[in-house]
BAMIVEX-985736 format. One record per residue (C-alpha): residue in three letters; z, x, y. Coordinates in nm, 3 decimals, padded with zeros to 5 digits. Layout:
<rs>
<r residuo="ALA" z="Z" x="X" y="Y"/>
...
</rs>
This chain:
<rs>
<r residuo="MET" z="00.943" x="-00.854" y="02.315"/>
<r residuo="PRO" z="01.102" x="-00.972" y="01.984"/>
<r residuo="SER" z="01.136" x="-00.733" y="01.678"/>
<r residuo="LEU" z="01.004" x="-00.825" y="01.353"/>
<r residuo="SER" z="01.137" x="-00.600" y="01.027"/>
<r residuo="TYR" z="00.897" x="-00.511" y="00.724"/>
<r residuo="VAL" z="01.117" x="-00.709" y="00.488"/>
<r residuo="ALA" z="01.060" x="-00.999" y="00.731"/>
<r residuo="ALA" z="00.708" x="-00.976" y="00.769"/>
<r residuo="VAL" z="00.661" x="-00.998" y="00.407"/>
<r residuo="ASN" z="00.908" x="-01.292" y="00.400"/>
<r residuo="ARG" z="00.709" x="-01.480" y="00.665"/>
<r residuo="ALA" z="00.379" x="-01.400" y="00.557"/>
<r residuo="LEU" z="00.452" x="-01.574" y="00.192"/>
<r residuo="ARG" z="00.611" x="-01.885" y="00.402"/>
<r residuo="ASP" z="00.324" x="-01.934" y="00.652"/>
<r residuo="GLU" z="00.099" x="-01.877" y="00.341"/>
<r residuo="MET" z="00.309" x="-02.135" y="00.138"/>
<r residuo="ALA" z="00.313" x="-02.403" y="00.423"/>
<r residuo="ARG" z="-00.095" x="-02.336" y="00.498"/>
<r residuo="ASP" z="-00.192" x="-02.368" y="00.100"/>
<r residuo="GLU" z="00.020" x="-02.582" y="-00.117"/>
<r residuo="ARG" z="-00.179" x="-02.360" y="-00.411"/>
<r residuo="VAL" z="00.032" x="-02.036" y="-00.338"/>
<r residuo="CYS" z="00.310" x="-02.011" y="-00.552"/>
<r residuo="VAL" z="00.563" x="-01.702" y="-00.610"/>
<r residuo="LEU" z="00.648" x="-01.586" y="-00.956"/>
<r residuo="GLY" z="00.870" x="-01.311" y="-01.073"/>
<r residuo="GLU" z="01.225" x="-01.158" y="-01.140"/>
<r residuo="ASP" z="01.495" x="-01.336" y="-00.953"/>
<r residuo="VAL" z="01.236" x="-01.439" y="-00.674"/>
<r residuo="SER" z="01.426" x="-01.768" y="-00.628"/>
<r residuo="GLN" z="01.721" x="-01.551" y="-00.507"/>
<r residuo="GLY" z="01.512" x="-01.290" y="-00.319"/>
<r residuo="ILE" z="01.690" x="-01.005" y="-00.444"/>
<r residuo="THR" z="01.447" x="-00.785" y="-00.266"/>
<r residuo="GLY" z="01.485" x="-00.985" y="00.050"/>
<r residuo="LEU" z="01.080" x="-01.014" y="00.046"/>
<r residuo="THR" z="01.146" x="-01.392" y="-00.126"/>
<r residuo="LYS" z="01.450" x="-01.493" y="00.030"/>
<r residuo="GLY" z="01.495" x="-01.845" y="00.141"/>
<r residuo="LEU" z="01.146" x="-01.980" y="-00.014"/>
<r residuo="ALA" z="01.302" x="-02.168" y="-00.269"/>
<r residuo="ASP" z="01.528" x="-02.324" y="-00.067"/>
<r residuo="VAL" z="01.226" x="-02.447" y="00.134"/>
<r residuo="TYR" z="00.947" x="-02.469" y="-00.121"/>
<r residuo="GLY" z="01.164" x="-02.551" y="-00.438"/>
<r residuo="THR" z="01.151" x="-02.405" y="-00.785"/>
<r residuo="GLY" z="00.845" x="-02.552" y="-00.868"/>
<r residuo="ARG" z="00.685" x="-02.285" y="-00.672"/>
<r residuo="VAL" z="00.912" x="-02.000" y="-00.638"/>
<r residuo="VAL" z="00.998" x="-01.980" y="-01.006"/>
<r residuo="ASP" z="01.217" x="-01.715" y="-01.186"/>
<r residuo="MET" z="01.075" x="-01.548" y="-01.490"/>
<r residuo="PRO" z="01.213" x="-01.436" y="-01.820"/>
<r residuo="LEU" z="01.217" x="-01.041" y="-01.870"/>
<r residuo="SER" z="00.872" x="-01.031" y="-01.987"/>
<r residuo="GLU" z="00.624" x="-00.845" y="-01.713"/>
<r residuo="GLN" z="00.352" x="-00.868" y="-01.929"/>
<r residuo="ALA" z="00.386" x="-01.265" y="-01.993"/>
<r residuo="PHE" z="00.424" x="-01.370" y="-01.648"/>
<r residuo="THR" z="00.140" x="-01.134" y="-01.542"/>
<r residuo="SER" z="-00.101" x="-01.293" y="-01.811"/>
<r residuo="LEU" z="00.036" x="-01.652" y="-01.657"/>
<r residuo="ALA" z="-00.010" x="-01.559" y="-01.315"/>
<r residuo="THR" z="-00.414" x="-01.480" y="-01.453"/>
<r residuo="GLY" z="-00.420" x="-01.813" y="-01.600"/>
<r residuo="ALA" z="-00.268" x="-01.987" y="-01.325"/>
<r residuo="ALA" z="-00.550" x="-01.815" y="-01.096"/>
<r residuo="ILE" z="-00.810" x="-01.917" y="-01.292"/>
<r residuo="ALA" z="-00.665" x="-02.306" y="-01.306"/>
<r residuo="GLY" z="-00.674" x="-02.279" y="-00.968"/>
<r residuo="GLN" z="-00.360" x="-02.189" y="-00.827"/>
<r residuo="ARG" z="-00.305" x="-01.855" y="-00.573"/>
<r residuo="PRO" z="00.004" x="-01.668" y="-00.759"/>
<r residuo="VAL" z="00.210" x="-01.403" y="-00.591"/>
<r residuo="VAL" z="00.359" x="-01.188" y="-00.835"/>
<r residuo="GLU" z="00.640" x="-00.939" y="-00.745"/>
<r residuo="PHE" z="00.746" x="-00.661" y="-00.923"/>
<r residuo="GLN" z="01.100" x="-00.533" y="-00.819"/>
<r residuo="ILE" z="01.023" x="-00.153" y="-00.981"/>
<r residuo="PRO" z="00.667" x="-00.009" y="-00.889"/>
<r residuo="SER" z="00.649" x="00.180" y="-01.257"/>
<r residuo="LEU" z="00.613" x="-00.178" y="-01.422"/>
<r residuo="LEU" z="00.292" x="-00.167" y="-01.312"/>
<r residuo="TYR" z="00.236" x="00.041" y="-01.665"/>
<r residuo="LEU" z="00.335" x="-00.215" y="-01.852"/>
<r residuo="VAL" z="00.122" x="-00.458" y="-01.692"/>
<r residuo="PHE" z="-00.221" x="-00.267" y="-01.654"/>
<r residuo="GLU" z="-00.372" x="-00.425" y="-01.898"/>
<r residuo="GLN" z="-00.329" x="-00.751" y="-01.804"/>
<r residuo="ILE" z="-00.416" x="-00.658" y="-01.426"/>
<r residuo="ALA" z="-00.685" x="-00.391" y="-01.450"/>
<r residuo="ASN" z="-00.884" x="-00.507" y="-01.812"/>
<r residuo="GLN" z="-00.818" x="-00.922" y="-01.793"/>
<r residuo="ALA" z="-00.773" x="-00.999" y="-01.420"/>
<r residuo="HIS" z="-00.989" x="-00.747" y="-01.230"/>
<r residuo="LYS" z="-01.293" x="-00.813" y="-01.475"/>
<r residuo="PHE" z="-01.291" x="-01.162" y="-01.555"/>
<r residuo="SER" z="-01.508" x="-01.283" y="-01.251"/>
<r residuo="LEU" z="-01.789" x="-00.999" y="-01.339"/>
<r residuo="MET" z="-01.750" x="-01.107" y="-01.713"/>
<r residuo="THR" z="-01.817" x="-01.485" y="-01.649"/>
<r residuo="GLY" z="-02.051" x="-01.427" y="-01.415"/>
<r residuo="GLY" z="-01.917" x="-01.540" y="-01.100"/>
<r residuo="GLN" z="-01.814" x="-01.872" y="-01.256"/>
<r residuo="ALA" z="-01.428" x="-01.783" y="-01.215"/>
<r residuo="SER" z="-01.208" x="-01.613" y="-00.988"/>
<r residuo="VAL" z="-00.866" x="-01.467" y="-01.005"/>
<r residuo="PRO" z="-00.707" x="-01.504" y="-00.675"/>
<r residuo="VAL" z="-00.389" x="-01.348" y="-00.793"/>
<r residuo="THR" z="-00.155" x="-01.103" y="-00.545"/>
<r residuo="TYR" z="00.062" x="-00.801" y="-00.721"/>
<r residuo="LEU" z="00.338" x="-00.731" y="-00.438"/>
<r residuo="PHE" z="00.546" x="-00.409" y="-00.554"/>
<r residuo="PRO" z="00.867" x="-00.401" y="-00.305"/>
<r residuo="GLY" z="01.023" x="-00.058" y="-00.309"/>
<r residuo="SER" z="00.756" x="00.148" y="-00.384"/>
<r residuo="GLY" z="00.783" x="00.583" y="-00.406"/>
<r residuo="SER" z="01.100" x="00.760" y="-00.384"/>
<r residuo="ARG" z="01.427" x="00.538" y="-00.369"/>
<r residuo="SER" z="01.682" x="00.865" y="-00.300"/>
<r residuo="GLY" z="01.822" x="00.921" y="-00.603"/>
<r residuo="MET" z="01.624" x="00.674" y="-00.842"/>
<r residuo="ALA" z="01.483" x="00.906" y="-01.051"/>
<r residuo="GLY" z="01.175" x="00.904" y="-01.262"/>
<r residuo="GLN" z="01.110" x="00.518" y="-01.375"/>
<r residuo="HIS" z="01.210" x="00.399" y="-01.014"/>
<r residuo="SER" z="01.022" x="00.619" y="-00.786"/>
<r residuo="ASP" z="00.662" x="00.631" y="-00.869"/>
<r residuo="HIS" z="00.370" x="00.534" y="-00.610"/>
<r residuo="PRO" z="00.117" x="00.447" y="-00.827"/>
<r residuo="TYR" z="-00.139" x="00.310" y="-00.564"/>
<r residuo="SER" z="-00.411" x="00.543" y="-00.657"/>
<r residuo="LEU" z="-00.400" x="00.404" y="-01.043"/>
<r residuo="LEU" z="-00.554" x="00.053" y="-00.904"/>
<r residuo="ALA" z="-00.772" x="00.223" y="-00.657"/>
<r residuo="HIS" z="-00.943" x="00.445" y="-00.949"/>
<r residuo="VAL" z="-01.023" x="00.108" y="-01.124"/>
<r residuo="GLY" z="-01.160" x="-00.075" y="-00.812"/>
<r residuo="ILE" z="-00.926" x="-00.314" y="-00.724"/>
<r residuo="LYS" z="-00.818" x="-00.416" y="-00.390"/>
<r residuo="THR" z="-00.540" x="-00.211" y="-00.268"/>
<r residuo="ALA" z="-00.319" x="-00.221" y="00.003"/>
<r residuo="VAL" z="-00.014" x="00.009" y="00.140"/>
<r residuo="PRO" z="00.095" x="-00.133" y="00.492"/>
<r residuo="ALA" z="00.273" x="00.090" y="00.744"/>
<r residuo="THR" z="00.376" x="-00.127" y="00.962"/>
<r residuo="PRO" z="00.555" x="-00.494" y="00.970"/>
<r residuo="SER" z="00.251" x="-00.660" y="01.154"/>
<r residuo="ASP" z="00.033" x="-00.466" y="00.887"/>
<r residuo="ALA" z="00.254" x="-00.592" y="00.612"/>
<r residuo="TYR" z="00.227" x="-00.949" y="00.735"/>
<r residuo="GLY" z="-00.152" x="-00.943" y="00.815"/>
<r residuo="LEU" z="-00.263" x="-00.758" y="00.488"/>
<r residuo="LEU" z="-00.037" x="-00.987" y="00.281"/>
<r residuo="LEU" z="-00.199" x="-01.280" y="00.443"/>
<r residuo="SER" z="-00.562" x="-01.103" y="00.342"/>
<r residuo="ALA" z="-00.466" x="-01.062" y="-00.002"/>
<r residuo="ILE" z="-00.375" x="-01.395" y="-00.085"/>
<r residuo="ARG" z="-00.644" x="-01.521" y="00.069"/>
<r residuo="GLU" z="-00.893" x="-01.334" y="-00.114"/>
<r residuo="PRO" z="-01.099" x="-01.425" y="-00.459"/>
<r residuo="ASP" z="-01.008" x="-01.191" y="-00.650"/>
<r residuo="PRO" z="-00.695" x="-00.984" y="-00.763"/>
<r residuo="VAL" z="-00.519" x="-00.753" y="-00.486"/>
<r residuo="ALA" z="-00.234" x="-00.506" y="-00.521"/>
<r residuo="VAL" z="00.021" x="-00.457" y="-00.196"/>
<r residuo="PHE" z="00.284" x="-00.189" y="-00.206"/>
<r residuo="ALA" z="00.588" x="-00.175" y="00.029"/>
<r residuo="PRO" z="00.690" x="00.173" y="00.045"/>
<r residuo="THR" z="01.085" x="00.192" y="00.014"/>
<r residuo="LEU" z="01.097" x="00.442" y="00.293"/>
<r residuo="LEU" z="00.955" x="00.151" y="00.509"/>
<r residuo="MET" z="01.131" x="-00.166" y="00.418"/>
<r residuo="GLY" z="01.380" x="-00.095" y="00.662"/>
<r residuo="ALA" z="01.149" x="-00.031" y="00.994"/>
<r residuo="SER" z="01.079" x="-00.315" y="01.242"/>
<r residuo="GLU" z="00.833" x="-00.328" y="01.534"/>
<r residuo="GLU" z="00.798" x="-00.493" y="01.859"/>
<r residuo="ILE" z="00.595" x="-00.793" y="01.836"/>
<r residuo="ASP" z="00.515" x="-01.138" y="01.965"/>
<r residuo="ASP" z="00.482" x="-01.394" y="01.752"/>
<r residuo="GLY" z="00.154" x="-01.490" y="01.869"/>
<r residuo="ASP" z="00.016" x="-01.153" y="01.789"/>
<r residuo="LEU" z="00.041" x="-01.173" y="01.444"/>
<r residuo="GLU" z="-00.264" x="-01.248" y="01.242"/>
<r residuo="ALA" z="-00.455" x="-01.139" y="00.900"/>
<r residuo="VAL" z="-00.581" x="-00.777" y="00.873"/>
<r residuo="PRO" z="-00.913" x="-00.760" y="00.680"/>
<r residuo="LEU" z="-00.901" x="-00.556" y="00.366"/>
<r residuo="GLY" z="-01.081" x="-00.212" y="00.419"/>
<r residuo="SER" z="-01.054" x="-00.185" y="00.791"/>
<r residuo="ALA" z="-00.849" x="00.137" y="00.908"/>
<r residuo="ARG" z="-00.646" x="00.185" y="01.217"/>
<r residuo="VAL" z="-00.673" x="00.481" y="01.444"/>
<r residuo="CYS" z="-00.325" x="00.528" y="01.507"/>
<r residuo="ARG" z="-00.349" x="00.791" y="01.748"/>
<r residuo="GLU" z="-00.685" x="00.927" y="01.890"/>
<r residuo="GLY" z="-00.764" x="01.320" y="01.926"/>
<r residuo="THR" z="-01.028" x="01.582" y="01.865"/>
<r residuo="ASP" z="-00.926" x="01.908" y="01.665"/>
<r residuo="VAL" z="-00.768" x="01.719" y="01.386"/>
<r residuo="THR" z="-00.823" x="01.416" y="01.175"/>
<r residuo="VAL" z="-00.486" x="01.342" y="00.962"/>
<r residuo="VAL" z="-00.517" x="01.069" y="00.714"/>
<r residuo="ALA" z="-00.182" x="00.944" y="00.613"/>
<r residuo="VAL" z="-00.076" x="00.646" y="00.420"/>
<r residuo="GLY" z="00.238" x="00.424" y="00.405"/>
<r residuo="HIS" z="00.533" x="00.568" y="00.515"/>
<r residuo="LEU" z="00.382" x="00.894" y="00.591"/>
<r residuo="VAL" z="00.202" x="00.751" y="00.901"/>
<r residuo="PRO" z="00.490" x="00.741" y="01.091"/>
<r residuo="ILE" z="00.565" x="01.090" y="01.017"/>
<r residuo="ALA" z="00.221" x="01.211" y="01.092"/>
<r residuo="LEU" z="00.306" x="01.058" y="01.449"/>
<r residuo="GLN" z="00.575" x="01.222" y="01.467"/>
<r residuo="VAL" z="00.412" x="01.558" y="01.363"/>
<r residuo="ALA" z="00.122" x="01.493" y="01.575"/>
<r residuo="ALA" z="00.343" x="01.458" y="01.888"/>
<r residuo="ALA" z="00.535" x="01.774" y="01.793"/>
<r residuo="LEU" z="00.209" x="01.945" y="01.812"/>
<r residuo="ALA" z="00.066" x="01.797" y="02.108"/>
<r residuo="GLY" z="00.049" x="02.151" y="02.286"/>
<r residuo="GLU" z="-00.113" x="02.329" y="02.010"/>
<r residuo="ALA" z="-00.397" x="02.079" y="01.922"/>
<r residuo="SER" z="-00.526" x="01.754" y="01.946"/>
<r residuo="ILE" z="-00.463" x="01.555" y="01.608"/>
<r residuo="GLU" z="-00.622" x="01.185" y="01.558"/>
<r residuo="VAL" z="-00.407" x="01.028" y="01.322"/>
<r residuo="ILE" z="-00.563" x="00.743" y="01.079"/>
<r residuo="ASP" z="-00.409" x="00.504" y="00.836"/>
<r residuo="PRO" z="-00.663" x="00.365" y="00.608"/>
<r residuo="ARG" z="-00.418" x="00.060" y="00.555"/>
<r residuo="THR" z="-00.598" x="-00.012" y="00.212"/>
<r residuo="VAL" z="-00.663" x="00.266" y="-00.030"/>
<r residuo="TYR" z="-00.940" x="00.054" y="-00.189"/>
<r residuo="PRO" z="-01.175" x="-00.038" y="-00.060"/>
<r residuo="VAL" z="-01.149" x="00.263" y="00.201"/>
<r residuo="ASP" z="-01.301" x="00.250" y="00.548"/>
<r residuo="TRP" z="-01.534" x="00.536" y="00.510"/>
<r residuo="GLU" z="-01.712" x="00.422" y="00.859"/>
<r residuo="THR" z="-01.376" x="00.487" y="01.069"/>
<r residuo="LEU" z="-01.288" x="00.773" y="00.868"/>
<r residuo="GLY" z="-01.611" x="00.950" y="00.883"/>
<r residuo="LYS" z="-01.660" x="00.923" y="01.259"/>
<r residuo="SER" z="-01.337" x="01.094" y="01.302"/>
<r residuo="ILE" z="-01.374" x="01.372" y="01.072"/>
<r residuo="THR" z="-01.730" x="01.449" y="01.195"/>
<r residuo="ARG" z="-01.591" x="01.476" y="01.542"/>
<r residuo="THR" z="-01.309" x="01.676" y="01.443"/>
<r residuo="GLY" z="-01.425" x="01.916" y="01.194"/>
<r residuo="ARG" z="-01.107" x="01.917" y="01.036"/>
<r residuo="LEU" z="-00.927" x="01.704" y="00.805"/>
<r residuo="VAL" z="-00.554" x="01.716" y="00.621"/>
<r residuo="VAL" z="-00.470" x="01.425" y="00.428"/>
<r residuo="ILE" z="-00.099" x="01.350" y="00.326"/>
<r residuo="ASP" z="-00.050" x="01.131" y="00.017"/>
<r residuo="ASP" z="00.254" x="01.024" y="-00.171"/>
<r residuo="SER" z="00.082" x="01.005" y="-00.505"/>
<r residuo="ASN" z="00.055" x="01.302" y="-00.777"/>
<r residuo="ARG" z="-00.224" x="01.557" y="-00.692"/>
<r residuo="MET" z="-00.456" x="01.532" y="-00.982"/>
<r residuo="CYS" z="-00.674" x="01.214" y="-00.930"/>
<r residuo="GLY" z="-00.464" x="01.126" y="-00.620"/>
<r residuo="PHE" z="-00.597" x="00.937" y="-00.298"/>
<r residuo="GLY" z="-00.610" x="01.236" y="-00.107"/>
<r residuo="SER" z="-00.822" x="01.388" y="-00.351"/>
<r residuo="GLU" z="-01.085" x="01.151" y="-00.330"/>
<r residuo="ILE" z="-01.086" x="01.130" y="00.082"/>
<r residuo="ALA" z="-01.106" x="01.523" y="00.075"/>
<r residuo="ALA" z="-01.391" x="01.517" y="-00.186"/>
<r residuo="THR" z="-01.607" x="01.264" y="00.031"/>
<r residuo="ALA" z="-01.511" x="01.460" y="00.361"/>
<r residuo="VAL" z="-01.645" x="01.755" y="00.202"/>
<r residuo="GLU" z="-01.966" x="01.610" y="00.013"/>
<r residuo="GLU" z="-02.048" x="01.366" y="00.356"/>
<r residuo="PHE" z="-01.872" x="01.442" y="00.680"/>
<r residuo="GLY" z="-01.954" x="01.822" y="00.774"/>
<r residuo="LEU" z="-01.661" x="01.936" y="00.766"/>
<r residuo="THR" z="-01.561" x="02.325" y="00.994"/>
<r residuo="VAL" z="-01.320" x="02.432" y="00.705"/>
<r residuo="PRO" z="-01.182" x="02.312" y="00.399"/>
<r residuo="PRO" z="-00.975" x="02.016" y="00.365"/>
<r residuo="VAL" z="-00.610" x="02.033" y="00.296"/>
<r residuo="ARG" z="-00.406" x="01.777" y="00.096"/>
<r residuo="LEU" z="-00.027" x="01.727" y="00.098"/>
<r residuo="SER" z="00.051" x="01.493" y="-00.208"/>
<r residuo="ARG" z="00.358" x="01.519" y="-00.508"/>
<r residuo="PRO" z="00.247" x="01.791" y="-00.766"/>
<r residuo="ASP" z="00.029" x="01.765" y="-01.040"/>
<r residuo="GLY" z="00.180" x="01.522" y="-01.311"/>
<r residuo="ALA" z="00.516" x="01.490" y="-01.092"/>
<r residuo="VAL" z="00.804" x="01.253" y="-01.206"/>
<r residuo="ILE" z="01.082" x="01.289" y="-01.007"/>
<r residuo="PRO" z="01.420" x="01.383" y="-01.097"/>
<r residuo="TYR" z="01.765" x="01.193" y="-01.014"/>
<r residuo="ALA" z="01.910" x="01.521" y="-00.796"/>
<r residuo="LEU" z="01.835" x="01.428" y="-00.463"/>
<r residuo="ASN" z="01.748" x="01.786" y="-00.325"/>
<r residuo="LEU" z="01.505" x="01.829" y="-00.647"/>
<r residuo="ASP" z="01.344" x="01.430" y="-00.556"/>
<r residuo="HIS" z="01.285" x="01.571" y="-00.192"/>
<r residuo="ALA" z="01.138" x="01.898" y="-00.276"/>
<r residuo="LEU" z="00.854" x="01.711" y="-00.455"/>
<r residuo="LEU" z="00.705" x="01.472" y="-00.170"/>
<r residuo="PRO" z="00.509" x="01.552" y="00.117"/>
<r residuo="ASP" z="00.699" x="01.569" y="00.449"/>
<r residuo="ALA" z="00.666" x="01.669" y="00.796"/>
<r residuo="GLY" z="00.727" x="02.045" y="00.723"/>
<r residuo="GLY" z="00.424" x="02.022" y="00.468"/>
<r residuo="LEU" z="00.207" x="01.877" y="00.710"/>
<r residuo="VAL" z="00.298" x="02.090" y="01.016"/>
<r residuo="GLY" z="00.209" x="02.377" y="00.807"/>
<r residuo="ALA" z="-00.128" x="02.213" y="00.659"/>
<r residuo="ILE" z="-00.263" x="02.129" y="01.018"/>
<r residuo="ARG" z="-00.202" x="02.496" y="01.127"/>
<r residuo="ALA" z="-00.361" x="02.610" y="00.836"/>
<r residuo="VAL" z="-00.690" x="02.411" y="00.918"/>
<r residuo="LEU" z="-00.695" x="02.549" y="01.288"/>
<r residuo="ARG" z="-00.674" x="02.876" y="01.182"/>
</rs>
């Protein structure tokens, strides 16, 4: 069976959508050169009229993408560093996101924001190591964090086809991942549809992005102690509460592992909703970065701030007790 890498999956999704729909275009810094690998070779096929290198002004080309989308195009904006979201938050959250509502549905803004290399980059320090998907989920922007190459392909297809703004985060620690999959099995994955990665009866573990394979490894290692169900929400907004609710209600125990800051993070929302609605047997446990975490340059400190397999083992054992 052929192997598909995470980077190749994103690249293929862009190629396929650009071939299918001539309105799809790619904007960003050095996208014609494919510096991150995600847009490599696209300019050779579709030209620099559809794969457009932008000047070093993220606020300018994010606003340009909003206008292009309103005018009928379907732009994909690549940001080389996820922390750039803080620069363009106004353009995304206050303009693109609200435009359809504020025009009474007379206009839509089908723009996709692609954030490659999200999360810790092992020594890239504070301004290159953020994982700010919770920020966009908080304001109600559809936000995906694919955990596998096939989901990276399928969720990006769905994002580009949406009539509303969608953000897609590609975690650094998955960029080198590969998956065995037949070409014919690649398809669009609906936004808001969670995936049960491993079935279990004793504990529900909800893991996001690159933490999904870690959760699966831990679940396998602890199989002699407990039957652990692992769920990948795929999208942090909207959340597939039906799938999560069925699992949490059945197991009665919940651990959330989430690589965003603890305060107002995605894990907090899952834990709070579970307490309010899903009849937990014991209080939930959430693993995340600390409150207000800024990743330092030193690798040992970088790794110390991130949720990991050891912490997940402890959390699972805590809810079992």
